[in-house]
C-alpha positions as CSV (number, residue, x, y, z in Angstrom):
1,X,0.1,0.0,0.2
2,X,3.1,2.0,-0.4
3,X,1.2,3.6,-3.2
4,X,-2.1,5.0,-2.4
5,X,-0.9,8.3,-1.3
6,X,0.8,9.1,-4.7
7,X,-2.8,7.3,-6.2
8,X,-4.8,9.8,-3.8
9,X,-2.9,12.8,-5.5
10,X,-3.2,12.0,-9.4
11,X,-6.7,11.3,-8.6
12,X,-7.5,14.5,-6.7
13,X,-5.6,16.2,-9.9
14,X,-7.8,14.3,-12.5
15,X,-11.3,15.6,-9.9
16,X,-10.2,19.1,-10.1
17,X,-9.2,18.4,-14.2
18,X,-12.4,16.9,-14.9
19,X,-14.2,19.8,-13.2
20,X,-13.2,22.1,-16.5
21,X,-14.0,18.9,-19.1
22,X,-17.6,18.9,-20.6
23,X,-20.1,16.8,-18.2
24,X,-23.2,16.4,-20.4
25,X,-24.4,17.9,-23.2
26,X,-28.6,19.0,-23.5
27,X,-29.2,19.0,-26.7
28,X,-32.0,20.7,-26.9
29,X,-31.2,23.7,-25.3
30,X,-27.4,23.3,-27.2
31,X,-25.8,23.7,-23.6
32,X,-22.5,21.9,-22.7
33,X,-22.6,21.7,-19.0
34,X,-19.3,21.3,-17.1
35,X,-18.5,21.7,-12.6
36,X,-17.8,24.6,-13.1
37,X,-19.9,26.1,-16.0
38,X,-23.5,25.4,-16.0
39,X,-25.2,28.4,-17.7
40,X,-28.4,28.1,-18.4
41,X,-29.6,25.5,-15.9
42,X,-30.7,25.6,-12.3
43,X,-27.2,23.5,-11.2
44,X,-25.1,25.9,-10.0
45,X,-21.2,25.1,-9.8
46,X,-21.0,21.9,-8.2
47,X,-17.2,21.7,-8.9
48,X,-16.4,24.4,-6.5
49,X,-17.4,22.5,-3.8
50,X,-15.2,19.5,-5.3
51,X,-12.4,22.5,-5.3
52,X,-12.7,22.9,-1.6
53,X,-12.7,19.0,-0.7
54,X,-10.0,18.4,-2.8
55,X,-7.7,20.8,-1.1
56,X,-8.7,19.7,2.4
57,X,-8.2,16.4,1.2
58,X,-4.9,17.8,-0.1
59,X,-3.9,18.5,2.9
60,X,-5.1,15.6,5.1
61,X,-3.1,13.5,2.9
62,X,0.3,15.4,3.5
63,X,0.0,15.9,7.4
64,X,1.3,12.4,9.5
65,X,-1.2,12.6,12.4
66,X,-3.9,9.7,12.9
67,X,-6.3,12.9,13.5
68,X,-5.8,14.0,9.5
69,X,-5.7,10.1,8.4
70,X,-9.6,9.8,10.3
71,X,-10.7,13.6,8.9
72,X,-9.3,12.6,5.4
73,X,-11.4,9.5,4.9
74,X,-14.6,11.6,6.1
75,X,-13.5,14.5,3.6
76,X,-13.5,11.4,0.6
77,X,-16.5,10.0,1.8
78,X,-18.5,13.7,1.3
79,X,-16.7,14.1,-2.1
80,X,-17.5,10.6,-3.2
81,X,-21.2,11.4,-1.8
82,X,-21.2,14.9,-3.8
83,X,-19.6,13.1,-6.6
84,X,-22.2,10.2,-7.0
85,X,-25.3,13.1,-6.6
86,X,-23.7,14.9,-9.3
87,X,-23.6,12.0,-11.7
88,X,-27.3,11.2,-10.7
89,X,-28.7,14.9,-10.8
90,X,-26.9,16.4,-13.3
91,X,-27.4,13.6,-16.0
92,X,-31.0,12.3,-14.9
93,X,-33.7,13.0,-17.8
94,X,-36.0,16.1,-16.9
95,X,-39.3,16.5,-18.9
96,X,-38.4,13.6,-21.8
97,X,-35.6,15.7,-22.4
98,X,-32.0,13.1,-21.8
99,X,-28.2,14.6,-21.6
100,X,-25.7,13.2,-23.5
101,X,-23.0,12.1,-20.9
102,X,-19.6,12.8,-21.7
103,X,-16.1,11.4,-20.5
104,X,-15.9,14.6,-17.9
105,X,-18.3,13.2,-15.2
106,X,-17.1,9.6,-15.8
107,X,-13.8,10.7,-14.7
108,X,-15.1,12.6,-11.9
109,X,-16.7,9.8,-10.5
110,X,-13.3,7.2,-11.3
111,X,-11.5,10.3,-9.4
112,X,-13.8,10.5,-6.4
113,X,-14.0,6.6,-5.7
114,X,-10.2,6.4,-6.2
115,X,-9.8,9.1,-3.6
116,X,-11.5,7.5,-1.3
117,X,-10.0,4.3,-2.2
118,X,-6.5,6.0,-1.0
119,X,-8.1,7.6,2.4
120,X,-9.3,4.0,2.8
121,X,-5.7,2.8,2.9
122,X,-3.3,5.5,4.3
123,X,0.6,5.1,4.2
124,X,1.0,5.6,8.6
125,X,4.1,4.7,10.3
126,X,3.2,3.9,13.6
127,X,5.2,4.5,16.2
128,X,7.7,1.4,17.8
129,X,5.9,1.7,21.2
130,X,2.2,1.2,19.6
131,X,3.3,-2.3,17.3
132,X,3.4,-4.7,20.1
């Protein structure tokens, strides 16, 4: 599990990049929705909450304290929940109009799951007295 920290860093970068790529295309309105640009819809800007959670995730990933690893698990869980919410709400059919899913929404979901996996298995070195 030595590589889980690096997988978490790469997943965090992938999440940030995926928020700038197209998530869905609404054909009837000719709108492309991404995490930071949802003009013409009522979705808001869901990518900004991903940015906040990713920043806290990266800080907790670097800190080598047990409380940081526990907080990181909470943050990664919130991020995965927010990603699932975005996947189901933004790509849902509304009024008989089904948006076309683009690759960005799949990368956002994949990156959030990878961040959760890296938070579940942190690289933590225990002190010698606690190993017994």
